[in-house]
N, CA, C and O atoms as a MOPAC input file, in Angstrom:
PM7 MOZYME 1SCF
protein

 N     27.90200 1   -20.14100 1   -12.88100 1
 C     27.71800 1   -19.10900 1   -11.77000 1
 C     26.55400 1   -18.98400 1   -11.14500 1
 O     26.61200 1   -18.62600 1    -9.96900 1
 N     25.08500 1   -19.26400 1   -11.80800 1
 C     24.12800 1   -19.27500 1   -11.51600 1
 C     23.65200 1   -20.58800 1   -10.66900 1
 O     22.80000 1   -20.73200 1    -9.79200 1
 N     24.35900 1   -21.28500 1   -11.16100 1
 C     24.22900 1   -22.81200 1   -10.55700 1
 C     24.73800 1   -22.67300 1    -9.07100 1
 O     24.06300 1   -22.99700 1    -8.09400 1
 N     25.82700 1   -22.22700 1    -9.02900 1
 C     26.56900 1   -21.99600 1    -7.58300 1
 C     25.85900 1   -21.25800 1    -6.66400 1
 O     25.80200 1   -21.55400 1    -5.47000 1
 N     25.22200 1   -20.14800 1    -7.25300 1
 C     24.21500 1   -19.19900 1    -6.32700 1
 C     22.98500 1   -20.08200 1    -5.95500 1
 O     22.56900 1   -20.00800 1    -4.79800 1
 N     22.44500 1   -20.81000 1    -6.73700 1
 C     21.48300 1   -21.69300 1    -6.68600 1
 C     21.74300 1   -22.71100 1    -5.40400 1
 O     21.03500 1   -22.71700 1    -4.39700 1
 N     22.61800 1   -23.36800 1    -5.57200 1
 C     23.22800 1   -24.48400 1    -4.71300 1
 C     23.16300 1   -23.77500 1    -3.08200 1
 O     22.48300 1   -24.16000 1    -2.13100 1
 N     24.05500 1   -22.69800 1    -3.14800 1
 C     24.27700 1   -22.16800 1    -1.75400 1
 C     22.79400 1   -21.63500 1    -1.26900 1
 O     22.49700 1   -21.65200 1    -0.07400 1
 N     22.04300 1   -21.24200 1    -2.10500 1
 C     20.65500 1   -20.79900 1    -1.40600 1
 C     19.91400 1   -21.87100 1    -1.03400 1
 O     19.27200 1   -21.73400 1     0.00800 1
 N     19.83300 1   -22.90800 1    -1.61600 1
 C     19.25800 1   -24.40300 1    -1.49500 1
 C     19.78000 1   -24.78900 1    -0.04500 1
 O     19.03200 1   -25.03000 1     0.90300 1
 N     21.08600 1   -24.81400 1    -0.00600 1
 C     21.66200 1   -25.12000 1     1.20200 1
 C     21.23400 1   -24.58300 1     2.27700 1
 O     20.83500 1   -25.35000 1     3.15300 1
 N     21.19600 1   -23.22800 1     2.50200 1
 C     20.96700 1   -22.37600 1     3.36600 1
 C     19.46000 1   -22.56200 1     3.76100 1
 O     19.12900 1   -22.67200 1     4.94100 1
 N     18.56500 1   -22.59200 1     2.72900 1
 C     17.13500 1   -22.98100 1     3.07300 1
 C     17.06300 1   -24.31000 1     3.74500 1
 O     16.27800 1   -24.39600 1     4.69000 1
 N     17.72400 1   -25.31000 1     3.42400 1
 C     17.38900 1   -26.71300 1     3.95800 1
 C     18.17500 1   -26.79000 1     5.47800 1
 O     17.93300 1   -27.74300 1     6.21800 1
 N     18.85900 1   -26.02300 1     5.77200 1
 C     19.59500 1   -25.88500 1     7.00900 1
 C     18.70800 1   -25.18900 1     8.17600 1
 O     19.09100 1   -25.21800 1     9.34600 1
 N     17.54900 1   -24.58800 1     7.80200 1
 C     16.83400 1   -23.94000 1     8.81100 1
 C     15.79000 1   -24.68800 1     9.37500 1
 O     15.28000 1   -25.55500 1     8.66500 1
 N     15.37900 1   -24.52100 1    10.50200 1
 C     14.48300 1   -25.38000 1    11.29900 1
 C     13.23300 1   -24.66600 1    11.43100 1
 O     13.23800 1   -23.43600 1    11.46300 1
 N     12.04200 1   -25.40600 1    11.51900 1
 C     10.74100 1   -24.54800 1    12.12700 1
 C     10.61200 1   -23.67000 1    10.72500 1
 O     11.01900 1   -24.02100 1     9.61800 1
 N      9.95800 1   -22.47100 1    11.06000 1
 C      9.56600 1   -21.48800 1    10.31400 1
 C      9.95600 1   -20.31900 1    10.14400 1
 O      9.24600 1   -19.31800 1    10.04700 1
 N     11.47600 1   -20.41200 1    10.08600 1
 C     12.49500 1   -19.48600 1    10.38000 1
 C     12.23800 1   -18.41700 1     9.12700 1
 O     12.40900 1   -17.21900 1     9.35300 1
 N     11.84800 1   -18.83900 1     7.87400 1
 C     12.02100 1   -17.92100 1     6.82600 1
 C     10.53600 1   -17.53200 1     6.69400 1
 O     10.32400 1   -17.15600 1     5.54200 1
 N      9.55700 1   -17.49400 1     7.38000 1
 C      8.11500 1   -17.00900 1     7.22700 1
 C      8.15900 1   -15.46400 1     7.48000 1
 O      8.89300 1   -14.87800 1     8.27600 1
 N      7.26400 1   -14.94900 1     6.67800 1
 C      7.17900 1   -13.30700 1     6.79800 1
 C      6.76400 1   -12.98400 1     8.06200 1
 O      6.04700 1   -13.75800 1     8.69600 1
 N      7.16300 1   -11.83800 1     8.54500 1
 C      6.58000 1   -11.28800 1     9.92100 1
 C      5.23500 1   -10.79900 1     9.66200 1
 O      4.93500 1   -10.13800 1     8.66800 1
 N      4.23400 1   -11.22900 1    10.81800 1
 C      2.75500 1   -10.50700 1    10.50800 1
 C      2.98900 1    -9.42000 1    10.10400 1
 O      4.04700 1    -8.83900 1    10.34800 1
 N      1.76200 1    -8.79400 1     9.19900 1
 C      1.65200 1    -7.34800 1     8.93800 1
 C      1.07800 1    -6.53700 1    10.03600 1
 O     -0.02800 1    -6.83900 1    10.48400 1
 N      1.75800 1    -5.50600 1    10.51500 1
 C      1.12700 1    -4.92200 1    11.67100 1
 C     -0.13000 1    -4.16100 1    11.43700 1
 O     -0.34100 1    -3.86500 1    10.26100 1
 N     -0.95100 1    -3.80900 1    12.26600 1
 C     -2.18000 1    -3.15200 1    12.00000 1
 C     -1.82700 1    -1.74900 1    12.13200 1
 O     -1.09600 1    -1.42700 1    13.06900 1
 N     -2.23000 1    -0.91500 1    11.35600 1
 C     -2.09200 1     0.50000 1    11.69300 1
 C     -3.43300 1     1.21500 1    11.69500 1
 O     -4.26000 1     1.27300 1    10.78600 1
 N     -3.47300 1     1.78600 1    13.00100 1
 C     -4.77000 1     2.29400 1    13.24800 1
 C     -5.17100 1     3.42700 1    12.40100 1
 O     -6.36700 1     3.59000 1    12.15800 1
 N     -4.35400 1     4.15600 1    11.97100 1
 C     -4.89400 1     5.30100 1    10.86000 1
 C     -5.09400 1     4.89100 1     9.67200 1
 O     -5.35900 1     5.82200 1     8.91200 1
 N     -5.07900 1     3.86600 1     9.18400 1
 C     -5.63500 1     3.18500 1     7.86200 1
 C     -7.00500 1     2.50400 1     8.00200 1
 O     -7.58000 1     2.05800 1     7.00900 1
 N     -7.58300 1     2.41500 1     9.37000 1
 C     -8.77200 1     1.77700 1     9.49900 1
 C    -10.00900 1     2.41900 1     8.75100 1
 O    -10.92800 1     1.73700 1     8.29700 1
 N     -9.95900 1     3.45500 1     8.68800 1
 C    -11.11200 1     4.03600 1     7.71600 1
 C    -10.95200 1     3.59700 1     6.14800 1
 O    -11.94000 1     3.38000 1     5.44700 1
 N     -9.93600 1     3.51400 1     5.78600 1
 C     -9.41100 1     3.19600 1     4.39900 1
 C     -9.83300 1     2.09400 1     3.85900 1
 O     -9.99000 1     1.92800 1     2.65000 1
 N    -10.09600 1     1.05700 1     4.96500 1
 C    -10.41300 1    -0.38900 1     4.53700 1
 C    -11.87800 1    -0.32000 1     4.29400 1
 O    -12.32400 1    -1.37000 1     3.83000 1
 N    -12.68700 1     0.55800 1     4.46600 1
 C    -14.05300 1     0.82800 1     4.16600 1
 C    -14.13000 1     1.17700 1     2.76500 1
 O    -15.23900 1     0.88800 1     2.31600 1
 N    -13.35400 1     1.69400 1     1.91200 1
 C    -13.15400 1     2.03300 1     0.70200 1
 C    -12.12300 1     1.72000 1    -0.09000 1
 O    -11.31100 1     2.52500 1    -0.54600 1
 N    -12.14300 1     0.49500 1    -0.27100 1
 C    -10.80200 1    -0.14500 1    -1.11000 1
 C    -10.87800 1     0.05200 1    -2.67000 1
 O     -9.82500 1     0.13200 1    -3.30200 1
 N    -12.09600 1     0.13200 1    -3.30700 1
 C    -12.15500 1     0.23700 1    -4.47900 1
 C    -11.71900 1     1.86200 1    -5.07500 1
 O    -11.22800 1     2.11700 1    -6.17400 1
 N    -12.04700 1     2.76100 1    -4.05400 1
 C    -11.60700 1     4.11200 1    -4.23500 1
 C     -9.95400 1     4.21900 1    -4.19800 1
 O     -9.31900 1     4.93100 1    -4.97600 1
 N     -9.42700 1     3.48600 1    -3.28100 1
 C     -7.89300 1     3.61300 1    -3.02300 1
 C     -7.37600 1     2.88100 1    -4.40900 1
 O     -6.49700 1     3.39700 1    -5.09900 1
 N     -7.95400 1     1.73100 1    -4.72300 1
 C     -7.36900 1     1.38900 1    -6.22800 1
 C     -7.72700 1     2.25700 1    -7.52700 1
 O     -7.01000 1     2.33300 1    -8.52500 1
 N     -8.76500 1     2.79800 1    -7.37100 1
 C     -8.87900 1     3.72200 1    -8.44900 1
 C     -8.11900 1     5.03400 1    -8.45400 1
 O     -7.92800 1     5.62800 1    -9.51500 1
 N     -7.60600 1     5.57900 1    -7.09100 1
 C     -6.75000 1     6.50700 1    -6.95300 1
 C     -5.19000 1     6.03200 1    -7.47500 1
 O     -4.43900 1     6.62900 1    -8.24600 1
 N     -5.00900 1     4.87200 1    -6.83700 1
 C     -3.73000 1     4.14300 1    -7.33600 1
 C     -3.43600 1     4.24100 1    -8.89700 1
 O     -2.35900 1     4.62900 1    -9.34900 1
 N     -4.52800 1     3.84100 1    -9.66900 1
 C     -4.47200 1     3.71400 1   -11.04500 1
 C     -4.67200 1     5.16300 1   -11.85700 1
 O     -4.28700 1     5.35800 1   -13.01000 1
 N     -5.24000 1     5.97200 1   -11.15400 1
 C     -5.46400 1     7.47200 1   -11.50400 1
 C     -6.55100 1     7.45400 1   -12.30700 1
 O     -6.58100 1     8.03300 1   -13.39300 1
 N     -7.82100 1     6.56900 1   -11.66100 1
 C     -9.19900 1     6.63700 1   -12.20800 1
 C     -9.99100 1     7.74900 1   -11.33500 1
 O    -10.77900 1     7.49100 1   -10.42600 1
 N     -9.69000 1     8.80800 1   -11.71100 1
 C    -10.09500 1     9.67800 1   -10.61700 1
 C    -11.70100 1     9.92800 1   -10.83800 1
 O    -12.24800 1    10.55200 1    -9.92900 1
 N    -12.51700 1     9.51500 1   -11.93500 1
 C    -13.78300 1     9.61300 1   -12.03100 1
 C    -14.68600 1     8.50500 1   -11.32800 1
 O    -15.91600 1     8.51800 1   -11.37100 1
 N    -13.89700 1     7.51800 1   -10.65900 1
 C    -14.75800 1     6.73200 1    -9.81500 1
 C    -14.42700 1     7.18200 1    -8.48100 1
 O    -14.56500 1     6.23300 1    -7.70900 1
 N    -14.08400 1     8.13400 1    -7.93900 1
 C    -13.94400 1     8.54300 1    -6.62300 1
 C    -15.17600 1     9.12100 1    -6.07300 1
 O    -15.82500 1     9.99000 1    -6.65600 1
 N    -15.45200 1     8.66200 1    -5.04000 1
 C    -16.97500 1     9.44600 1    -4.23400 1
 C    -16.39800 1    10.54800 1    -3.29000 1
 O    -15.23000 1    10.89900 1    -3.12300 1
 N    -17.39000 1    10.92700 1    -2.80400 1
 C    -17.07100 1    12.19800 1    -1.94700 1
 C    -16.69200 1    11.79400 1    -0.50000 1
 O    -15.97300 1    12.48400 1     0.22300 1
 N    -17.28100 1    10.53500 1    -0.12500 1
 C    -16.72600 1     9.92100 1     1.00400 1
 C    -15.14000 1     9.64300 1     0.93200 1
 O    -14.29000 1    10.05700 1     1.71900 1
 N    -14.97100 1     8.91200 1    -0.10600 1
 C    -13.50700 1     8.63700 1    -0.28900 1
 C    -12.50000 1     9.59400 1    -0.45100 1
 O    -11.31400 1     9.38400 1    -0.20200 1
 N    -13.04200 1    10.81600 1    -0.93600 1
 C    -12.09200 1    11.90100 1    -0.82300 1
 C    -11.90800 1    12.56000 1     0.61400 1
 O    -10.85500 1    13.05800 1     1.01000 1
 N    -13.10900 1    12.48600 1     1.34000 1
 C    -12.98900 1    12.88800 1     2.96500 1
 C    -12.23900 1    12.14800 1     3.57400 1
 O    -11.50400 1    12.66700 1     4.41500 1
 N    -12.18600 1    10.89100 1     3.38100 1
 C    -11.47000 1    10.05200 1     4.22800 1
 C     -9.78200 1    10.03100 1     4.00800 1
 O     -8.98200 1    10.08400 1     4.94200 1
 N     -9.38300 1     9.93500 1     2.44500 1
 C     -8.24800 1    10.12200 1     1.86900 1
 C     -7.37700 1    11.24000 1     2.30600 1
 O     -6.26300 1    11.19300 1     2.82800 1
 N     -8.07500 1    12.20100 1     2.00400 1
 C     -7.62500 1    13.85900 1     2.18000 1
 C     -7.52100 1    14.12400 1     3.67300 1
 O     -6.91300 1    15.15700 1     3.95300 1
 N     -7.99100 1    13.40000 1     4.69700 1
 C     -8.08500 1    13.66300 1     6.19100 1
 C     -6.96500 1    12.83400 1     6.56500 1
 O     -6.55100 1    13.11300 1     7.69100 1
 N     -6.30300 1    11.84900 1     5.94800 1
 C     -5.43400 1    11.04200 1     6.58800 1
 C     -4.21700 1    11.69500 1     6.84500 1
 O     -3.97300 1    12.58800 1     6.03400 1
 N     -3.25000 1    11.49600 1     7.85900 1
 C     -2.11400 1    12.07300 1     8.29900 1
 C     -1.03400 1    11.77000 1     6.92100 1
 O     -1.26000 1    10.94800 1     6.03200 1
 N      0.00000 1    12.53600 1     7.00600 1
 C      1.00300 1    12.21000 1     5.85000 1
 C      1.71700 1    11.00900 1     5.86200 1
 O      2.22100 1    10.48200 1     4.87000 1
 N      1.74700 1    10.61200 1     6.94500 1
 C      2.63800 1     9.25400 1     7.27100 1
 C      1.84500 1     8.06300 1     6.65700 1
 O      2.34600 1     7.17900 1     5.96200 1
 N      0.40400 1     8.17600 1     7.04600 1
 C     -0.26700 1     6.90400 1     6.40600 1
 C     -0.75500 1     7.10800 1     4.98500 1
 O     -1.08300 1     6.11700 1     4.33300 1
 N     -0.82400 1     8.26400 1     4.48300 1
 C     -0.97200 1     8.52300 1     3.21900 1
 C      0.24000 1     8.00900 1     2.26500 1
 O      0.17700 1     7.63500 1     1.09400 1
 N      1.21300 1     8.09600 1     3.01500 1
 C      2.25800 1     7.71700 1     2.23500 1
 C      2.58600 1     6.05600 1     2.15900 1
 O      3.36100 1     5.54800 1     1.34900 1
 N      1.85800 1     5.37300 1     3.13300 1
 C      1.72800 1     3.91100 1     3.08500 1
 C      0.82300 1     3.39100 1     2.04700 1
 O      0.78500 1     2.20900 1     1.70400 1
 N      0.15100 1     4.26800 1     1.60100 1
 C     -1.07300 1     3.79300 1     0.56900 1
 C     -0.29300 1     4.16500 1    -0.85100 1
 O     -0.54700 1     3.43400 1    -1.80900 1
 N      0.54600 1     5.14800 1    -1.02000 1
 C      0.55600 1     5.60800 1    -2.38500 1
 C      2.13000 1     5.80600 1    -2.34500 1
 O      2.73300 1     6.20800 1    -1.35000 1
 N      2.83200 1     5.40700 1    -3.79400 1
 C      4.19000 1     5.54800 1    -3.87600 1
 C      4.92700 1     6.72400 1    -3.73800 1
 O      5.99200 1     6.78900 1    -3.12200 1
 N      4.21100 1     7.93500 1    -4.47100 1
 C      4.64000 1     8.93700 1    -4.41700 1
 C      3.64900 1    10.05700 1    -3.81300 1
 O      3.06200 1    10.80500 1    -4.59500 1
 N      3.49600 1    10.15000 1    -2.66200 1
 C      2.29800 1    10.54100 1    -1.72900 1
 C      2.16700 1    12.14400 1    -2.25700 1
 O      1.01200 1    12.53200 1    -2.43200 1
 N      2.77700 1    12.68100 1    -2.40600 1
 C      2.87000 1    14.54800 1    -2.57300 1
 C      2.06100 1    14.46100 1    -4.05700 1
 O      1.12000 1    15.24600 1    -4.18000 1
 N      2.30400 1    13.73600 1    -4.97400 1
 C      1.62900 1    13.64900 1    -6.29300 1
 C      0.27300 1    13.26100 1    -6.15600 1
 O     -0.71200 1    13.83600 1    -6.61800 1
 N      0.31700 1    12.31200 1    -5.53100 1
 C     -1.10700 1    11.54600 1    -5.63100 1
 C     -2.03800 1    12.53000 1    -4.59500 1
 O     -3.24500 1    12.66600 1    -4.79400 1
 N     -1.47100 1    13.06800 1    -3.69000 1
 C     -2.30100 1    14.06300 1    -2.85400 1
 C     -2.75900 1    15.24400 1    -3.53800 1
 O     -3.90300 1    15.68000 1    -3.41100 1
 N     -1.92600 1    15.73000 1    -4.21900 1
 C     -2.30800 1    16.92800 1    -5.23600 1
 C     -3.31500 1    16.47300 1    -6.25100 1
 O     -4.35000 1    17.08900 1    -6.50500 1
 N     -2.93200 1    15.32800 1    -6.82100 1
 C     -3.99900 1    15.05000 1    -7.90200 1
 C     -5.22700 1    14.71900 1    -7.27500 1
 O     -6.22400 1    15.10500 1    -7.88700 1
 N     -5.43100 1    14.05700 1    -6.13300 1
 C     -6.42900 1    13.63800 1    -5.51000 1
 C     -7.34500 1    14.94400 1    -5.02100 1
 O     -8.56700 1    14.99600 1    -5.15800 1
 N     -6.54100 1    15.96500 1    -4.43900 1
 C     -7.33400 1    16.96900 1    -4.14300 1
 C     -7.89300 1    17.87600 1    -5.00200 1
 O     -8.76900 1    18.69800 1    -4.73100 1
 N     -7.14500 1    17.62200 1    -6.43900 1
 C     -7.60100 1    18.47200 1    -7.42000 1
 C     -9.05400 1    17.96000 1    -8.13500 1
 O     -9.94600 1    18.64200 1    -8.64100 1
 N     -8.93000 1    16.36000 1    -7.96200 1
 C    -10.18200 1    15.78500 1    -8.32600 1
 C    -11.16700 1    15.81200 1    -7.54700 1
 O    -12.27400 1    15.72900 1    -8.07800 1
 N    -11.09500 1    15.93000 1    -6.12300 1
 C    -11.97400 1    16.17900 1    -5.31100 1
 C    -12.82300 1    17.43300 1    -5.20000 1
 O    -13.92800 1    17.50200 1    -4.66100 1
 N    -12.10900 1    18.47400 1    -5.82100 1
 C    -12.80100 1    19.83400 1    -6.06100 1
 C    -13.81300 1    19.90500 1    -7.00400 1
 O    -14.66100 1    20.79700 1    -6.98700 1
 N    -13.76900 1    18.91700 1    -7.91800 1
 C    -14.91200 1    18.75200 1    -8.78800 1
 C    -15.91600 1    17.68700 1    -8.54000 1
 O    -16.65700 1    17.18700 1    -9.38600 1
 N    -15.86200 1    17.45800 1    -7.52200 1
 C    -16.88700 1    16.41800 1    -6.85600 1
 C    -18.14300 1    17.30300 1    -6.54200 1
 O    -19.13600 1    16.80000 1    -6.01500 1

């Protein structure tokens, strides 16, 4: 059964012409421009390493709109709560 699925997928991929299966370019999101200046802090928050967070990253991340914050972290409300708690101690 797996072999049939693989053959069908292979036939679909060989019938395309050009670059039809290339992923779409990633759109630039203006509200995340400041976040690009603190990539290590975003990784630290993502991995719950709140001791590595600086005051600058707290300011930038906590002032993001909710929709942009949700693009960075999988469970935005939890991460926002934990980040705001960690930033009070800085």
